[in-house]
C-alpha positions as CSV (number, residue, x, y, z in Angstrom):
1,M,-3.2,-16.8,-40.3
2,K,-5.9,-14.2,-39.8
3,S,-8.1,-16.6,-37.7
4,K,-5.1,-17.3,-35.4
5,F,-4.6,-13.6,-35.0
6,N,-8.3,-13.1,-34.1
7,L,-8.1,-16.0,-31.7
8,V,-5.1,-14.4,-29.9
9,I,-7.0,-11.0,-29.7
10,I,-10.1,-12.8,-28.2
11,L,-8.0,-14.7,-25.7
12,C,-6.2,-11.5,-24.6
13,F,-9.5,-9.7,-24.2
14,F,-10.9,-12.5,-22.0
15,S,-7.8,-12.7,-20.0
16,I,-7.9,-9.0,-19.3
17,I,-11.6,-9.2,-18.4
18,G,-10.9,-12.2,-16.2
19,C,-8.3,-10.2,-14.2
20,K,-10.6,-7.5,-13.2
21,S,-11.8,-7.4,-9.6
22,E,-15.4,-7.9,-8.6
23,Y,-15.5,-4.1,-8.0
24,E,-14.3,-3.3,-11.5
25,K,-16.6,-5.8,-13.1
26,T,-19.6,-4.4,-11.1
27,V,-18.8,-0.8,-12.0
28,Y,-18.5,-1.7,-15.6
29,S,-21.7,-3.7,-15.7
30,E,-23.7,-1.1,-13.8
31,I,-22.5,1.9,-15.8
32,R,-23.2,0.0,-19.0
33,S,-26.7,-0.9,-17.9
34,G,-27.6,2.8,-18.3
35,K,-29.7,2.8,-15.1
36,I,-29.8,6.2,-13.5
37,N,-30.3,6.4,-9.7
38,N,-30.2,10.1,-8.6
39,K,-32.4,10.0,-5.5
40,L,-30.6,10.3,-2.2
41,F,-32.7,11.1,0.8
42,L,-34.9,13.9,2.3
43,G,-35.6,15.2,-1.2
44,L,-31.9,15.5,-2.1
45,E,-30.7,14.2,-5.5
46,F,-27.6,14.0,-7.6
47,G,-27.7,16.7,-10.3
48,Q,-29.1,19.4,-8.0
49,S,-27.4,22.7,-8.2
50,N,-25.8,23.9,-5.0
51,E,-28.6,26.5,-4.8
52,E,-31.3,23.8,-5.0
53,Y,-29.5,21.7,-2.4
54,F,-29.2,24.5,0.1
55,E,-32.8,25.6,-0.6
56,Q,-34.0,22.0,0.2
57,C,-31.9,22.0,3.4
58,F,-33.3,25.4,4.4
59,K,-36.9,23.9,4.0
60,L,-35.9,20.8,6.0
61,N,-34.4,23.1,8.7
62,A,-37.6,25.2,8.8
63,D,-39.6,22.0,9.2
64,K,-37.3,21.1,12.1
65,K,-36.2,17.9,10.3
66,I,-32.5,18.8,10.2
67,N,-30.2,21.2,11.9
68,Q,-26.6,22.3,11.8
69,A,-24.2,19.6,13.0
70,N,-21.2,20.2,15.3
71,R,-19.0,19.0,12.4
72,G,-18.0,21.8,10.1
73,G,-20.2,22.0,7.0
74,Y,-22.5,19.1,8.0
75,A,-26.2,19.0,8.4
76,E,-27.7,16.6,11.0
77,Y,-30.8,14.4,10.9
78,I,-32.0,12.2,13.7
79,M,-33.4,8.9,12.5
80,H,-34.6,5.6,13.7
81,T,-33.2,2.4,12.2
82,T,-35.5,0.1,10.1
83,L,-35.0,-2.6,12.7
84,K,-38.0,-3.4,14.8
85,N,-37.8,-2.9,18.6
86,D,-34.6,-0.9,18.3
87,P,-34.8,1.9,20.9
88,N,-31.7,3.6,19.7
89,K,-31.9,6.7,17.6
90,I,-29.1,7.5,15.2
91,I,-27.6,10.8,14.2
92,M,-26.9,11.0,10.4
93,S,-24.6,13.9,9.6
94,F,-24.2,14.8,5.9
95,K,-22.1,17.1,3.7
96,P,-22.4,17.5,0.0
97,F,-19.7,17.7,-2.7
98,F,-20.3,19.6,-5.9
99,N,-18.6,19.5,-9.3
100,N,-19.2,22.7,-11.2
101,K,-22.0,23.6,-8.7
102,I,-23.8,20.2,-9.3
103,L,-24.3,17.7,-6.5
104,T,-22.1,14.7,-7.4
105,S,-21.5,13.0,-4.0
106,I,-22.4,13.2,-0.4
107,D,-20.5,12.2,2.7
108,L,-22.5,10.7,5.6
109,R,-21.5,9.9,9.2
110,F,-23.7,7.8,11.4
111,R,-23.5,7.4,15.2
112,H,-25.9,6.4,18.0
113,T,-27.4,9.3,20.0
114,T,-26.6,7.2,23.2
115,W,-23.0,6.3,22.2
116,A,-20.7,5.6,25.1
117,P,-17.3,3.7,25.1
118,W,-18.6,1.2,27.5
119,N,-21.9,0.5,25.7
120,R,-21.3,-2.3,23.3
121,E,-24.7,-1.9,21.6
122,T,-23.8,1.5,20.4
123,Q,-20.4,0.7,18.9
124,S,-19.7,1.1,15.2
125,E,-19.4,-2.7,14.9
126,V,-23.1,-3.0,15.8
127,L,-24.1,0.2,14.0
128,I,-22.7,-0.8,10.6
129,K,-25.1,-3.7,10.5
130,K,-28.0,-1.4,11.2
131,I,-26.9,1.1,8.6
132,K,-26.4,-1.6,6.0
133,D,-30.0,-2.8,6.6
134,T,-31.3,0.8,6.5
135,L,-29.5,1.6,3.3
136,M,-30.8,-1.6,1.7
137,N,-34.3,-0.5,2.7
138,W,-33.7,3.0,1.2
139,Y,-32.0,1.8,-1.9
140,S,-33.2,-1.6,-3.1
141,G,-31.3,-3.3,-5.8
142,N,-27.9,-4.9,-5.7
143,K,-26.5,-6.2,-2.4
144,F,-23.5,-4.9,-0.6
145,F,-20.2,-6.8,-1.1
146,K,-16.9,-6.6,0.7
147,L,-14.1,-4.4,-0.6
148,N,-10.7,-3.7,0.8
149,I,-9.8,0.0,0.6
150,S,-6.5,1.6,1.5
151,D,-6.5,4.9,3.5
152,N,-3.2,4.7,5.3
153,K,-4.2,1.2,6.6
154,N,-6.2,-1.7,5.2
155,T,-9.9,-1.1,5.9
156,N,-12.6,-3.6,5.1
157,A,-15.5,-1.8,3.6
158,L,-18.9,-2.7,2.1
159,I,-19.9,-1.4,-1.3
160,K,-23.1,-1.3,-3.3
161,I,-23.4,-0.2,-6.9
162,D,-26.8,0.4,-8.6
163,G,-26.4,2.0,-12.1
164,N,-24.6,5.3,-11.5
165,R,-25.0,5.3,-7.7
166,Q,-22.2,3.9,-5.6
167,I,-22.4,3.5,-1.8
168,L,-19.2,2.9,0.1
169,M,-19.5,2.2,3.9
170,Y,-17.0,1.4,6.6
171,K,-16.4,1.8,10.4
172,L,-14.6,5.0,11.4
173,G,-13.3,4.3,14.9
174,A,-15.5,2.9,17.6
175,Q,-18.3,5.4,17.3
176,D,-18.9,6.3,13.6
177,V,-19.9,4.6,10.4
178,K,-18.8,6.5,7.3
179,V,-20.8,6.3,4.1
180,L,-19.9,7.9,0.8
181,I,-22.6,8.0,-1.9
182,E,-21.2,9.0,-5.3
183,N,-22.5,9.5,-8.8
184,L,-20.1,7.3,-10.8
185,N,-20.8,9.4,-13.9
186,F,-18.8,12.1,-12.2
187,K,-16.1,10.0,-10.7
188,K,-12.8,9.9,-12.5
């Protein structure tokens, strides 16, 4: 009798695990791995206090590496893609989010400096491929996989999870690519 009960418990456990999405399985596996990936970019890291974050941004601004963006609360960095022979520069705007004055996530927006509605090479459809390659270069490890997210409409996104760091990326209109990098240890 006891062995039948144990078998039922084990079967229920595996059926519950089997029903989880690829996303849920990956999050569970990566958090359980204990890997900590706090590095972001330009000397910014998860776990920095808001004072440390703004001090680093002040230094980057003094070195003329970033400036204030036209978007409220965003800083701006002009970058090249990691693709060879790509003449287009890309504007990366970023804005931090803090939990109890500790950096826990950062919102990024990418767009070509030469964007125009008639220029197909600067559209978000082309840009997202460049950003994916750039982010894989910055953050090696697991590959991106597709994820369907709901934000008033169905949006196909790409997601990459390495330990505690999750990177979610999707097109935002014809011009921008949105990337949200989160520390999963602070996500509820």
